[in-house]
C-alpha distance (Angstrom), angle and dihedral (degrees) to the residues before:
residue distance angle dihedral
M1 . . .
T2 3.79 . .
T3 3.77 130.0 .
K4 3.82 127.0 -135.2
T5 3.81 89.0 -88.0
G6 3.81 90.8 58.2
L7 3.80 94.8 -114.3
A8 3.77 118.2 133.1
R9 3.78 116.3 -114.9
T10 3.76 116.9 -125.1
K11 3.75 118.8 -129.1
P12 3.77 115.0 -105.7
N13 3.78 117.6 -106.1
L14 3.81 101.9 -133.7
F15 3.78 119.6 -159.3
G16 3.81 92.7 -12.1
V17 3.80 92.3 -67.4
P18 3.82 116.1 135.8
S19 3.78 119.6 -120.9
L20 3.79 119.6 -97.4
E21 3.82 90.7 -103.7
T22 3.79 91.4 52.8
A23 3.79 91.8 46.5
Q24 3.82 90.3 51.4
A25 3.81 90.8 50.5
I26 3.81 90.0 50.6
D27 3.83 90.7 49.7
D28 3.81 91.5 50.7
S29 3.80 90.9 49.2
D30 3.81 90.9 49.5
K31 3.81 90.9 50.4
A32 3.79 91.3 51.5
A33 3.79 91.3 49.6
A34 3.81 91.2 46.4
L35 3.81 91.1 52.4
Q36 3.79 91.1 55.6
A37 3.82 92.1 66.9
P38 3.84 96.9 61.2
H39 3.80 89.8 42.1
Y40 3.80 90.0 54.1
R41 3.82 91.1 49.1
L42 3.81 90.4 49.7
S43 3.81 92.1 49.8
A44 3.80 92.3 47.7
R45 3.82 92.1 48.8
M46 3.82 91.7 47.4
C47 3.82 90.3 52.8
E48 3.80 89.9 49.3
L49 3.81 91.5 50.7
E50 3.81 91.5 48.0
Q51 3.80 90.1 53.0
Q52 3.82 91.2 49.1
F53 3.80 89.6 49.1
D54 3.81 91.8 50.6
V55 3.82 91.5 50.5
K56 3.81 92.8 48.6
A57 3.82 92.4 45.2
S58 3.80 89.7 51.3
E59 3.81 90.9 51.4
L60 3.81 91.2 49.4
R61 3.82 92.0 48.8
A62 3.80 91.2 49.6
A63 3.81 91.0 49.7
F64 3.81 90.7 48.7
V65 3.82 93.1 49.7
S66 3.80 91.3 46.6
E67 3.80 92.0 50.2
C68 3.81 91.8 47.7
Q69 3.81 90.7 49.7
E70 3.81 90.1 51.5
I71 3.81 91.1 50.7
L72 3.79 92.9 46.4
G73 3.81 91.1 45.0
E74 3.82 90.7 53.1
A75 3.80 91.1 47.9
D76 3.81 91.1 55.6
E77 3.79 92.7 55.6
């Protein structure tokens, strides 16, 4: 609705309750904030798994190098 001056009227805020549009905006904001928590947990778990992978890969590389050195050491004898 517009007044004679062309300015839009704001909806009344009855009994301290926000308008439906405001309530919807609050709900959307809450959903966005709520979705950040599982995303954070996923990111943290992925970092943890990457670290575990790096440790295991390092152990496997060390075992491979050690085994190759043993084979090459035996071949020299």
